[in-house]
C-alpha positions as CSV (number, residue, x, y, z in Angstrom):
1,M,-16.2,-62.9,36.4
2,P,-14.8,-66.0,37.8
3,I,-15.8,-69.4,36.6
4,V,-17.9,-71.5,38.9
5,M,-19.5,-74.7,39.3
6,T,-22.1,-75.8,41.3
7,A,-22.0,-79.1,43.4
8,P,-24.6,-80.6,41.2
9,E,-22.8,-79.7,38.0
10,L,-19.6,-81.0,39.3
11,R,-21.1,-84.5,40.3
12,R,-22.6,-84.6,37.0
13,A,-19.4,-83.8,35.2
14,R,-17.3,-86.3,37.2
15,K,-19.6,-88.8,36.5
16,R,-19.8,-88.2,32.7
17,L,-16.3,-88.4,32.6
18,G,-16.1,-91.6,34.4
19,L,-14.0,-90.4,37.1
20,Q,-13.8,-91.3,40.6
21,R,-13.4,-88.2,43.0
22,E,-9.7,-89.7,43.8
23,E,-9.1,-89.5,39.7
24,L,-10.5,-86.1,39.5
25,A,-8.8,-84.8,42.3
26,L,-5.2,-86.0,40.7
27,K,-6.3,-84.1,37.5
28,L,-6.9,-81.0,39.3
29,N,-3.8,-81.2,41.9
30,V,-6.3,-81.2,45.0
31,T,-7.3,-83.8,47.1
32,A,-10.2,-86.1,46.9
33,Q,-11.8,-84.4,50.5
34,T,-11.8,-80.9,48.3
35,V,-13.5,-82.4,45.6
36,W,-16.1,-84.3,48.1
37,R,-16.4,-80.8,49.8
38,W,-17.3,-79.2,46.5
39,E,-19.6,-81.8,45.4
40,K,-21.4,-81.6,48.9
41,G,-21.7,-77.5,48.5
42,Q,-19.6,-77.2,51.8
43,T,-17.1,-75.2,49.4
44,R,-17.5,-73.7,46.0
45,M,-15.6,-74.5,43.1
46,Q,-14.5,-71.8,40.9
47,G,-11.2,-70.3,39.0
48,A,-8.9,-72.5,37.1
49,A,-10.3,-75.8,38.8
50,A,-13.8,-75.3,37.2
51,E,-12.4,-74.2,34.0
52,L,-10.2,-77.3,33.7
53,V,-13.1,-79.6,34.3
54,R,-15.3,-77.8,31.5
55,R,-12.0,-78.2,29.1
56,L,-12.2,-82.1,30.1
57,L,-16.2,-82.1,29.4
58,E,-15.6,-80.9,26.2
59,D,-12.7,-82.8,25.0
60,K,-14.9,-85.9,26.4
61,H,-17.6,-84.5,24.2
62,A,-15.4,-84.0,20.9
63,Q,-14.0,-87.7,21.5
64,D,-17.5,-89.2,22.1
65,S,-18.9,-87.2,18.6
66,A,-15.7,-88.4,16.5
67,A,-16.3,-92.1,17.7
């Protein structure tokens, strides 16, 4: 089953990571326009990109817990 991230989940994740759309786009190797479309629900974020965002969140949580 592919990993899917909803538009609200992605917006919350990006904000928790403290990233602008352009910064997240660079990390995911996509355009800022693609991130915008995902966040607006125009297209669905799934697969490797969604997994990478989840891993970034896990790393952020681990860093916050260690501090």
